[in-house]
C-alpha positions as CSV (number, residue, x, y, z in Angstrom):
1,X,-29.3,58.1,13.0
2,X,-30.3,54.9,11.0
3,X,-28.6,51.8,12.7
4,X,-26.5,49.6,10.5
5,X,-26.3,46.2,11.1
6,X,-22.5,45.3,10.1
7,X,-20.4,48.2,10.6
8,X,-17.7,46.2,8.5
9,X,-20.1,47.0,5.9
10,X,-22.9,49.1,6.7
11,X,-25.2,50.0,3.9
12,X,-28.3,50.6,4.3
13,X,-30.6,52.3,1.2
14,X,-27.0,52.7,-0.3
15,X,-25.5,54.9,1.7
16,X,-22.9,54.3,4.1
17,X,-23.4,54.3,8.0
18,X,-20.9,54.4,10.4
19,X,-21.3,54.6,14.4
20,X,-19.3,57.3,16.3
21,X,-19.7,55.2,19.7
22,X,-19.6,51.2,19.6
23,X,-19.5,48.8,22.3
24,X,-17.5,46.0,22.3
25,X,-20.4,43.9,22.6
26,X,-21.9,44.9,19.5
27,X,-17.9,44.9,17.8
28,X,-17.9,40.9,18.5
29,X,-21.8,40.6,17.5
30,X,-21.2,41.9,14.0
31,X,-17.7,40.9,13.3
32,X,-16.7,38.8,10.1
33,X,-14.8,35.7,9.8
34,X,-12.0,36.0,7.6
35,X,-11.1,32.0,6.6
36,X,-8.1,33.0,5.0
37,X,-6.5,34.4,8.3
38,X,-8.1,32.3,10.7
39,X,-9.7,35.7,12.5
40,X,-12.6,37.5,12.9
41,X,-12.3,41.1,11.8
42,X,-14.3,44.0,11.9
43,X,-13.5,47.4,10.2
44,X,-15.7,49.7,12.8
45,X,-14.9,53.4,11.8
46,X,-13.3,54.6,8.7
47,X,-12.5,58.4,9.3
48,X,-10.2,60.8,6.8
49,X,-7.1,60.3,9.2
50,X,-7.6,57.3,10.7
51,X,-9.2,54.0,11.0
52,X,-10.4,51.7,13.9
53,X,-10.7,48.0,13.6
54,X,-11.2,45.3,16.4
55,X,-9.7,41.9,15.9
56,X,-10.2,38.6,17.5
57,X,-8.2,35.2,17.2
58,X,-8.9,31.8,18.7
59,X,-7.3,30.1,21.1
60,X,-4.0,28.2,19.6
61,X,-4.3,30.6,16.3
62,X,-1.3,32.9,15.0
63,X,-1.2,36.3,14.5
64,X,0.1,36.1,11.2
65,X,4.0,38.0,10.6
66,X,2.8,41.0,8.1
67,X,3.7,44.4,7.5
68,X,1.8,47.6,6.1
69,X,2.1,51.0,5.0
70,X,0.3,52.9,7.7
71,X,1.2,53.0,11.4
72,X,-0.8,51.2,13.9
73,X,-1.3,51.5,17.4
74,X,-3.0,48.9,19.3
75,X,-4.4,47.8,22.9
76,X,-5.0,44.2,24.5
77,X,-9.4,43.7,25.1
78,X,-9.3,39.9,26.0
79,X,-6.4,37.2,26.6
80,X,-2.5,36.8,26.0
81,X,-0.5,36.4,23.2
82,X,3.7,36.6,22.5
83,X,3.9,39.4,19.9
84,X,6.6,40.5,18.0
85,X,7.2,44.0,16.8
86,X,10.5,44.2,14.7
87,X,13.0,43.0,17.0
88,X,10.8,43.3,20.1
89,X,9.1,40.2,21.3
90,X,6.9,40.4,24.9
91,X,3.9,38.8,26.2
92,X,1.0,40.8,26.2
93,X,-2.5,41.1,28.1
94,X,-5.5,42.7,28.9
95,X,-4.6,46.4,29.1
96,X,-1.3,45.9,27.0
97,X,-0.4,48.0,24.2
98,X,1.7,48.6,21.2
99,X,2.9,50.6,18.3
100,X,3.9,49.7,14.9
101,X,5.9,51.8,12.5
102,X,5.2,51.7,8.7
103,X,6.7,48.6,7.2
104,X,7.7,46.9,10.2
105,X,7.2,43.1,10.3
106,X,4.8,42.2,13.5
107,X,2.7,39.7,14.3
108,X,2.5,36.9,17.3
109,X,1.1,33.6,18.6
110,X,-2.0,33.2,20.9
111,X,-1.3,32.0,24.5
112,X,-3.6,29.8,26.9
113,X,-7.2,28.8,26.2
114,X,-8.8,32.1,25.9
115,X,-9.3,34.0,22.1
116,X,-7.4,37.2,21.8
117,X,-9.1,40.1,21.0
118,X,-7.3,43.8,20.3
119,X,-8.2,46.9,18.7
120,X,-6.1,48.7,16.2
121,X,-6.0,52.3,15.0
122,X,-4.3,52.8,11.6
123,X,-3.0,56.1,10.2
124,X,-3.5,56.9,7.9
125,X,-6.2,54.8,7.2
126,X,-5.8,52.1,5.0
127,X,-8.9,53.2,3.2
128,X,-10.3,49.4,3.4
129,X,-7.1,48.3,0.8
130,X,-5.9,44.8,2.0
131,X,-3.8,44.4,-0.7
132,X,-1.0,46.6,0.6
133,X,-0.1,44.2,3.2
134,X,2.8,41.7,3.1
135,X,2.2,38.6,4.9
136,X,5.7,36.2,5.6
137,X,4.7,32.9,7.0
């Protein structure tokens, strides 16, 4: 199997190559900074029915309130944040998980001096269409 340098846009000789097994170190090393959202992101796997993403927010930043047409299940890998999903608000940290139904507003405030890293699974896959996201802040 050919190795992709960046799983977010892994092209080699015109062919899309995505790994089936990705380490956290690989996800971090190949993440892309998105200045418009002040975060690092990595679309790790784009499947037929679901999508796997890695996201990192720096200390003191915000996970902007937004919604989208696909469901989201997430797990915190590192750091702490005050998370809002619909009307629920809770502090979450490593190992904590959440579910966001389709079109439900969600986001958060990064807490403490450590970056927050979490993994998202979207279903169905967003197919890379960030235009389907509505931001509220």
